[in-house]
C-alpha positions as CSV (number, residue, x, y, z in Angstrom):
1,M,7.2,70.3,8.1
2,F,9.2,73.3,9.0
3,N,7.5,73.3,12.4
4,R,8.5,69.7,12.9
5,V,12.2,70.6,12.1
6,D,12.0,73.6,14.4
7,R,10.8,71.4,17.2
8,F,13.7,68.9,16.5
9,V,16.2,71.7,16.6
10,R,14.9,73.0,19.9
11,D,14.5,69.6,21.5
12,I,18.0,68.2,20.8
13,G,19.6,71.0,22.8
14,E,18.1,69.3,25.9
15,L,19.4,65.8,25.1
16,D,22.1,64.3,27.3
17,C,23.4,61.2,25.5
18,E,24.1,59.8,22.0
19,E,21.4,57.2,22.4
20,D,18.7,59.9,22.7
21,L,20.2,61.8,19.8
22,A,20.1,58.7,17.7
23,G,16.5,58.2,18.5
24,A,15.6,61.8,17.6
25,L,17.5,61.5,14.4
26,A,15.8,58.3,13.5
27,E,12.4,59.9,14.1
28,I,13.1,63.1,12.1
29,S,14.7,61.1,9.3
30,G,11.5,59.0,9.0
31,D,9.3,62.1,9.0
32,L,11.3,63.6,6.2
33,G,11.1,60.3,4.1
34,F,14.5,58.7,4.9
35,H,15.1,55.3,6.5
36,Y,18.8,55.7,7.4
37,F,21.0,58.4,8.9
38,A,24.8,58.6,9.7
39,L,26.4,61.4,11.6
40,T,30.2,60.9,11.6
41,H,33.7,62.4,11.4
42,H,35.5,61.3,8.3
43,V,38.2,59.3,10.0
44,D,38.8,55.7,11.0
45,V,36.6,55.7,14.1
46,R,38.3,52.6,15.5
47,R,41.6,54.5,15.7
48,S,40.3,57.8,17.0
49,S,38.8,58.1,20.5
50,A,37.6,61.6,19.8
51,A,35.7,60.7,16.6
52,I,31.9,61.0,16.6
53,R,29.7,58.5,14.8
54,I,26.0,57.9,15.3
55,H,24.1,55.9,12.8
56,N,21.4,53.3,12.1
57,Y,22.9,51.7,9.0
58,P,22.8,47.9,8.9
59,D,25.4,46.4,11.3
60,G,26.9,44.3,8.6
61,W,27.5,47.4,6.5
62,A,29.1,49.4,9.3
63,D,31.4,46.5,10.2
64,W,32.5,46.0,6.6
65,F,33.0,49.8,6.2
66,D,35.3,49.9,9.2
67,D,37.2,46.7,8.2
68,Q,38.0,48.4,4.9
69,G,39.1,51.6,6.6
70,L,36.7,53.7,4.5
71,G,36.2,56.5,6.9
72,G,38.5,58.9,5.2
73,V,38.2,57.7,1.6
74,D,34.5,56.9,1.1
75,P,33.3,58.8,-2.0
76,V,30.5,60.5,-0.1
77,H,32.9,61.7,2.5
78,R,35.4,62.9,0.0
79,A,32.7,64.9,-1.8
80,S,31.5,66.3,1.5
81,N,35.0,67.5,2.4
82,I,35.0,69.9,-0.6
83,A,31.3,71.0,-0.3
84,G,30.0,74.0,1.6
85,V,26.3,73.0,1.6
86,G,24.3,69.8,1.4
87,F,24.2,67.7,-1.8
88,A,22.4,64.7,-3.2
89,W,24.4,61.6,-3.8
90,S,23.3,61.6,-7.4
91,S,25.6,64.7,-7.8
92,L,28.7,62.8,-6.8
93,P,30.0,62.3,-10.4
94,D,29.9,66.1,-10.9
95,M,31.7,66.7,-7.6
96,I,34.6,64.2,-7.6
97,A,36.2,61.9,-10.1
98,L,34.7,58.5,-9.2
99,T,37.1,55.6,-9.4
100,P,36.1,52.0,-10.1
101,E,36.5,51.3,-6.4
102,D,34.2,54.2,-5.6
103,R,31.5,52.8,-7.9
104,R,31.9,49.4,-6.3
105,I,31.4,50.8,-2.8
106,L,28.3,52.7,-3.9
107,D,27.0,49.5,-5.6
108,L,27.6,47.4,-2.5
109,A,25.8,50.0,-0.4
110,R,22.7,49.7,-2.7
111,K,22.9,45.9,-2.4
112,E,22.8,46.3,1.4
113,G,19.6,48.4,1.1
114,I,21.2,51.9,1.3
115,G,19.9,53.7,-1.7
116,E,19.8,57.4,-2.7
117,G,20.8,59.9,-0.1
118,I,21.6,63.5,0.9
119,T,24.7,64.6,2.9
120,I,25.1,67.7,4.9
121,P,28.8,68.7,5.4
122,A,30.1,69.7,8.9
123,H,33.4,71.6,8.8
124,V,34.7,72.9,12.1
125,P,38.1,74.6,12.2
126,G,40.6,72.5,14.0
127,E,38.6,69.3,13.7
128,A,38.4,66.5,11.2
129,H,35.8,66.9,8.5
130,G,32.4,65.4,9.3
131,S,28.9,65.1,7.9
132,C,25.3,64.0,8.6
133,S,23.8,61.9,5.8
134,F,20.3,60.7,5.2
135,A,19.5,57.7,2.9
136,C,16.5,56.0,1.5
137,V,16.0,52.3,1.1
138,T,17.2,51.1,-2.2
139,G,14.6,51.7,-4.9
140,E,13.1,54.8,-3.2
141,R,14.0,58.4,-3.9
142,P,14.4,61.4,-1.5
143,A,11.4,63.7,-1.3
144,G,11.6,66.8,-3.4
145,G,12.4,70.0,-1.5
146,S,13.9,68.2,1.5
147,L,17.4,69.5,1.2
148,P,16.8,72.9,3.0
149,L,15.2,71.1,6.0
150,L,17.9,68.5,6.1
151,Q,20.5,71.3,6.1
152,L,19.1,72.5,9.4
153,V,18.7,69.0,10.8
154,G,22.2,67.9,9.9
155,A,23.9,71.1,11.1
156,F,22.2,71.1,14.5
157,A,22.4,67.4,15.0
158,F,26.2,67.5,14.4
159,E,26.6,70.4,16.8
160,A,24.5,68.5,19.4
161,A,26.8,65.5,19.0
162,R,29.9,67.7,19.5
163,K,28.4,69.2,22.6
164,M,27.8,65.8,24.1
165,A,31.4,64.7,23.2
166,R,33.0,67.7,24.9
167,K,30.5,67.9,27.8
168,P,33.0,67.0,30.5
169,L,34.9,70.1,29.7
170,A,32.0,72.3,30.8
171,P,32.7,75.2,28.5
172,R,31.6,78.7,29.5
173,P,28.5,80.0,27.7
174,V,29.2,82.5,24.9
175,V,27.9,86.0,25.6
176,L,27.5,88.6,22.7
177,T,27.0,92.3,23.1
178,D,23.7,93.7,22.0
179,R,25.3,95.2,18.8
180,Q,27.1,91.9,18.0
181,R,23.8,90.1,18.4
182,E,22.1,92.5,16.0
183,C,24.8,92.0,13.4
184,V,24.6,88.2,13.7
185,I,20.8,88.3,13.2
186,W,21.1,90.5,10.1
187,A,23.9,88.3,8.8
188,A,21.8,85.2,9.4
189,R,19.1,86.9,7.3
190,G,21.6,87.0,4.4
191,K,22.5,90.7,4.5
192,S,26.0,91.8,3.4
193,D,28.3,93.9,5.7
194,W,27.4,97.0,3.7
195,E,23.6,96.3,4.0
196,I,23.9,95.7,7.8
197,A,25.8,99.0,8.1
198,Q,23.1,100.9,6.4
199,I,20.3,99.2,8.5
200,L,22.1,99.8,11.8
201,A,23.5,103.3,10.9
202,I,27.1,102.3,11.6
203,S,30.2,101.9,9.4
204,R,30.9,98.8,7.4
205,E,34.2,98.4,9.2
206,T,32.3,98.4,12.5
207,V,30.0,95.6,11.3
208,I,33.0,93.6,10.1
209,E,34.6,94.0,13.5
210,H,31.4,93.0,15.4
211,L,31.0,89.8,13.3
212,R,34.7,89.0,13.7
213,Q,34.5,89.3,17.5
214,A,31.3,87.2,17.5
215,R,33.0,84.5,15.4
216,D,36.0,84.5,17.7
217,R,33.8,84.1,20.8
218,Y,32.3,81.0,19.2
219,G,35.5,79.8,17.7
220,V,34.2,79.5,14.1
221,G,35.4,81.0,10.9
222,R,32.3,81.4,8.8
223,R,29.0,83.2,9.0
224,T,26.9,80.1,8.4
225,L,28.6,78.4,11.4
226,L,28.2,81.6,13.5
227,A,24.5,81.6,12.8
228,V,24.2,77.8,13.7
229,H,26.0,78.3,17.0
230,A,24.0,81.4,17.9
231,L,20.7,79.6,17.1
232,F,21.8,76.5,18.9
233,D,22.6,78.2,22.2
234,G,19.6,80.4,22.1
235,T,21.5,83.7,21.6
236,I,19.2,84.3,18.6
237,G,16.0,82.5,17.6
238,F,14.4,81.3,14.4
239,L,11.8,84.1,14.6
240,D,14.7,86.7,14.8
241,V,16.0,85.3,11.5
242,L,12.7,84.9,9.7
243,R,11.3,88.3,10.8
244,R,12.0,90.9,8.1
């Protein structure tokens, strides 16, 4: 299944419109055992022209969701806003204090056929919080071990949607120096600044500076986002990260 996700990540970089991305998300969701997906900013999309939302939820549910103005207060969205990595909806009570209204919303979703799910947060500095969620039909359960794969799918899908939304701006491609690229690869492999310094025979302070400059060039604040962006634009590849 990793090869399938790898192909998805590589293919979506070539897509030009949200309709194609929605089709690709529907296909990969089904392959991973999920019927629904929803990629969205956590705002009232009817009031924000810059907001992204791509989904295949039932139309009636989406209309009701918007009519109630739930974009910023939905319990899954609130939990995602404070999460750093993906989580199962069954973990919601451990993440936030669920109100009676929250429980009513979740119950109504189940009645609409939207059952258990997994959400991948998307936090980009300077933008509204967002996420990419995957849900089963009510009565079914997510496949075990799917979270790491969904983490990749959700992160890259959200970045693809952002790229489409800002495409008219035609941003210049990011170019890293060879040393910055090496530091990014080792950071993506989970190595600390000190470990990278030992591997590359440079000082820890130099490693920190290389990674800071790389983050600045991509406009991100965290290592995980740096790796996602570098993978997405081809600066580094999956084989670079997996090779030890």
